[in-house]
Structures are given as structure tokens and as C-alpha cells.
N, C-alpha and C positions, 0 to 999 in steps of 0.2 A: 504493499499500499504506499502512497504517496506521504513523505514524512514533512512536507513543506507548508504544513497547515497547523502550526504550533497555536495560532490565535484562535482555534475552534477545533472541535472534536468531530471527526468525519462520522458517518453513519454506515460505515463498512466494517463489518465484524472482522476481528484479527485473523481468523482461520480463513478468510476468504483468498482465492487464489486469482490472480490476474491472468485471464485467458485471451485478451487483445490488448495489444499497446499500440495506441496510435500517437499522431502529432499532437492532437488536442485531446480525444477521448480515449478512456481505457474502460475495459470491461471486466469485472469481477464477478465470480460465482464462489457459492458457499453451500455446504448442507445445511438445511435448517429443518428443526424438529416442528412438527404441527401440532395441532391441539389434541388429536386423535393419538398421538404418540408415534406416528409414521413420519417419513423425512421426505424432504422434496429440495431440488436444487433452486436456490434463489440466485439472483443477479441485480447488479447495479452498474450504473455507467457512472464514471467520475470525470471530472475535468477541473483545471484550475478555476479557482474563485475569481471574481471580477469586480471592477469598482465602477461607480459613477460618480461624478462630480458636478454639480450645479454651481459654477463660479459666479460670485456676484461682483460685478464691475464696479468701479468707483463711480459711476454714474447711475448705480441701482439696477442696471439691466443685468439679465441672466445671459450668461454667452452659451449658447448651443453651437453645435457644428454640423454642417453637412457632411456627411462621411460616405464617401464612395470606395467600394472595394470590387475588385476585378470579378468576384462570384456573385454579386448581386446589384440591385439598383441602388442608387444613393438614398440615404435616409437622414432625417435630421433627429439629433440626439444630443444629449449631454455628453460631455468628453467621458470616454469609457475605455476599459481595457483589462487584460488579465493581470492578475498578480503573480509576480516571477517568484521562482523558488527562492525562499530565505526572505522574502518581504513581507512586511504587515500590510494589511489593507490602507493604512494612512501612507506609508511609502510609496505604495504603487498608485494612490491617487495624486499624490505630488508629482511623482515622475509622469504619470499618465497626462496630467494637465499641461505640465511644463512642454511634453513633446508635441501634444496635439493643438496647442492654443500658444504657446510662449509666456503664459501667464502663470504666476506662482502665488499660491495662497498665502496670507498671513496666518491663517489659522483653518482648521478643518473641524467641521462639526458633523457628527453623525446625524443623517436625516432619517434613513430606516435600513433595514436589512430585509431581505427576501430570499426564501429558498422556492425557486419557480416550480420544481417537479420534485415528486416524492422519490421516484427511482433514479433520479440523477443526482448525484453527490456534487452539489454545486451551490455555492452562496454567491449572492450580489450584495456588496457593502455599498450604500449610496450616502454621498456628503455634500454638504454645503460647503464651498470654499469662501472663506470671508476675507476681507482686505487684500483682494487680488491686486497684484500690480504685473504689468507687462515687463518681463526681465530678458527676454529673447524672442527670437523667430520661432515659430512652429517648427517641429522637426518629425514629421509622420514617418511611420514606418514605410517601406518599399511597397506594400500591398495596400497603401490606402491614400487616397486624396481628401484633403481636409480643407473646408472652407468655413471661417467664423461667422456665426449667424446669431449677434445678439438680438435679444427680446426684452420687452418689457414683462412684468408679471401677468398682465391681462392678456398680453400675446400669447405667452406660453400657456396660460389655461385655455384658450382658445385653439391653440394649436393641437393641444391634449385631448380636448374635447371632439375635435374633428378626426382624431386618429393619426395625425400629422406629425407628431413626435414620438419616438420611441423611448421607452422606459419602463424596464419591469417593475410593474408595481405603482408607478407614478399615475398613469391614466386613471386606475381605479381609485387612486386618492383624490384624483380632481374631480371625478364623477360623483363620488360621494360628498365631496366639498359642495359642488353645485346644488345639493339638495339640501343643504343646511347653511345659512351665512355664518354662523359660528364656526363652523368646520372651515370654511373658506378663509375667515379671519386667521384662524388659527394656521392653516397652510401658508398663508402670507407672511406670518410673523415667523413661521420655521424657516422659510426661504430668504426672506429680506432682512430678519432681525428686528 
């Protein structure tokens, strides 16, 4: 099993065997005792955890990016990426934000965490980047084209409602907030401070 996730406990048993090792995804299997006393083979897919950062610019706008990669259409998203071996989620968030935008957060605040799928050992750590300063040019990976796309809070909400901004767990939070003005005020405060 991967040992690079010291910041959380994985949900794959110690006796699991890796039966497939990919570039991003691995598959593990193990024998599991069932309620009637019999056993069955269970399996789970694992992948590196990821981070998402909603950076707040000095003018109060939120910096999204239009992210294009060779295997899919461009998407509008908050800066995001994989946590590399040995990194904490916070370290990965700082690195990815710097690479994808050239901005550095003065501080990171946990926004939320989400585990999108039960059978996939994968966590997404979502942060708000506060006191951001532009410290360099963006430096994306060879397999991505990134275009900065700053938006106001209201524009971000409208994009999420229309399904035009990608973000695991974010759209659901926005839709719930649209039904309750107190939740919308809380969401705005969590993002903008």
C-alpha cells in the first residue's frame, strides 16, 4: 500500500494485495469475511489525493483557471492538482497554486474535504488562499494549458449553478446555499472572510 499519506488513514486493509499498478490508479484486493461467515474477494482503487485552492486576490475576486489538457475539453475550475509523495495537503496547495497561477497565498484555510467515491481511496482537500500575492509567472505542467479567470463571488455562484465550474463538492454547497440566505451568507464569509 502507498505510504505517502501520513496525514490521513487510508481505507485499504493492511492485508490487501496490489493487483494492478498504474501511473495514477492502483487496484487492491483482499479476502473479506462476510456476515454469514463465508468470505469474498473485495477490491478498491487508490490514487494520489488532490487539493483544490480558491485563491482570493487583493481586489476580492476569486481566481479560477481555464484548464485545458490533451485528453479532454477545457474546464473552468479552481487551481488544483495531485499531492506528491511526501507532501502534506497544505504544501501541495501552495505548490499547485504557484505553478498554475504564479500566485502565493499568505495563508491557507481549510474550506472542506470530500471523499467522492466509496470504492475509490481518494480524498480531495479544498482550501481558501488568503492574502495572495503574485510572485512569479504561471508554470503549468507540459500536459496542461492554463488561462487565469478571476471572478467575483456572485459570478462564481452563477457559474456553479449553471454547471460551468468544476469542483468536487462545491456545486452541491452552492445549490444548498441558494435555498437558504443564511447558508449563502455563511458560504460568502467562508470564501471571502
